[in-house]
C-alpha positions in Angstrom: 21.0 -70.0 -20.8 19.6 -71.3 -23.9 22.0 -72.2 -26.7 20.4 -69.4 -28.6 21.3 -66.8 -26.1 24.4 -68.5 -25.9 25.3 -67.7 -29.2 23.7 -64.4 -29.3 26.4 -63.4 -26.5 29.3 -65.2 -28.3 28.4 -62.6 -31.3 27.9 -59.6 -29.1 31.6 -60.5 -27.7 33.1 -61.2 -31.0 31.6 -57.2 -31.9 32.9 -56.1 -28.8 36.9 -57.7 -29.3 36.8 -56.1 -33.0 35.8 -52.6 -31.6 38.2 -52.7 -28.8 41.2 -53.7 -31.4 40.0 -51.0 -33.5 40.3 -48.5 -31.1 43.2 -49.5 -29.6 45.0 -49.4 -33.7 43.2 -46.0 -34.2 44.7 -44.6 -30.6 47.6 -45.7 -31.6 47.9 -44.2 -35.1 48.0 -47.4 -36.6 46.5 -48.6 -39.9 43.5 -51.3 -39.1 41.2 -52.8 -41.8 38.0 -54.2 -40.4 36.7 -55.9 -43.0 39.8 -57.8 -43.6 40.7 -58.4 -40.0 37.1 -59.8 -39.7 37.7 -62.1 -43.0 41.3 -63.5 -41.6 39.9 -63.8 -38.4 36.5 -64.7 -38.2 36.3 -68.3 -36.9 39.1 -67.3 -34.4 36.7 -64.3 -32.7 33.7 -66.5 -32.8 35.4 -69.2 -31.2 36.9 -66.4 -28.7 33.5 -65.3 -27.6 32.3 -69.1 -27.3 35.2 -69.6 -24.9 34.7 -66.6 -22.9 30.9 -67.8 -22.2 31.7 -71.4 -21.6 33.4 -70.9 -18.3 30.6 -69.2 -16.3 27.4 -70.0 -18.3 25.1 -73.1 -18.1 24.2 -74.1 -21.7 20.7 -75.7 -21.8 18.9 -77.0 -24.7 15.8 -74.8 -26.2 12.9 -77.4 -25.3 14.6 -77.6 -21.9 14.4 -73.9 -21.2 10.7 -73.4 -22.7 9.8 -75.8 -20.3 10.9 -74.3 -17.5 
């Protein structure tokens, strides 16, 4: 997996986490402001996605991936 692939997967995981939180909040009848949540937690969400990938992904530089 290249660093670019890694970044895309991390962003996809971030989106999935936000969606899951939003669905949970709505089902529980709780107010949820998606924009405010993202503004307040953006760094934490990106880090969460990166950590999720870190333990199971082999990340290689782009030039090495293209060479193989």
